[in-house]
C-alpha positions, -999 to +999 in steps of 0.1 A: +322+096+724+288+108+732+268+121+703+253+148+725+288+161+732+297+160+696+266+179+686+274+205+713+309+209+699+295+213+664+270+240+677+298+259+693+319+258+661+289+268+640+282+298+663+319+308+661+316+307+623+284+328+625+302+353+647+330+355+622+305+363+595+288+389+617+322+404+625+330+406+587+296+424+581+304+448+610+338+454+594+321+462+560+298+487+579+329+503+595+318+493+631+354+487+644+345+481+681+318+455+673+341+439+647+369+434+673+344+421+699+328+396+675+362+384+662+376+380+697+346+360+709+344+339+677+381+330+680+378+320+716+346+300+708+363+282+679+394+275+700+372+261+728+353+239+704+386+224+691+399+220+726+366+202+736+369+180+705+405+171+713+398+164+750+368+142+742+389+123+716+416+117+742+391+106+768+374+083+743+407+068+733+417+062+769+383+046+776+387+023+746+422+013+757+410+006+792+382-016+779+405-035+756+431-040+784+405-053+808+391-076+781+427-088+773+434-097+809+401-115+817+405-152+825+384-165+796+404-144+771+437-157+786+424-192+785+413-187+748+448-174+740+464-205+756+441-228+736+449-209+704+487-211+712+484-248+718+465-252+686+491-232+667+519-252+682+502-284+672+497-272+637+534-262+635+545-296+648+522-314+622+536-293+594+571-299+606+565-337+607+550-336+572+580-317+559+604-342+576+584-371+561+586-355+526+623-349+531+629-385+542+609-398+513+629-377+489+662-389+504+651-425+502+639-420+466+673-405+457+691-434+474+670-459+455+676-441+422+714-440+429+714-477+437+693-485+407+717-465+385+747-483+400+730-516+395+722-508+359+758-498+353+770-530+368+747-551+347+755-531+316+792-537+323+787-574+328+766-576+296+794-557+277+820-581+290+799-611+281+792-598+245+829-588+242+840-624+251+815-639+227+828-615+200+863-626+207+853-662+206+841-658+170+869-634+160+886-660+138+853-666+118+848-629+110+867-606+086+890-581+105+871-550+094+837-566+103+851-576+137+864-540+143+831-525+133+811-548+156+835-541+185+833-503+178+795-506+177+795-525+210+816-498+227+792-471+214+762-489+227+780-494+260+788-457+262+752-448+254+740-474+280+717-489+254+711-524+266+685-532+239+710-524+212+737-544+229+713-574+231+704-570+194+742-570+186+745-602+207+718-618+187+738-609+155+769-625+170+750-657+181+734-661+147+768-662+130 
């Protein structure tokens, strides 16, 4: 909006306010005809100032919209949008690939952990069986309550999956 037009509108509004003040003074002086005239002219001037302000705002908004639309539909702007869209698409695909790689790595790690746990259970079971067989082999050499205690201890170690304790118990058995 032109500053000259805006200043003109402000001058008109100021004159309207001044006429309202003059009309009020005439009212105080009991000059009814002049009061009516000043109030009527001031009202119309204020209304015209607001109408001019509204019309200039609408015209300015339409001009800005027209400029923005023409800038939007220019070839270089369309090409820039296409480049940005391709860049965004590429970033999205990279992020998606990274996410898929992380997910595959997680799945592989979980499979490895499951296989490792299964392997540990298998070796723990075979260790338990080997120690149990060794314990049965020396059963005749041990008192019954000591044999029962060692067997109970072996089962507890097996339930807790404590391979070190089971190996220590095996050392005790072999030393006898």
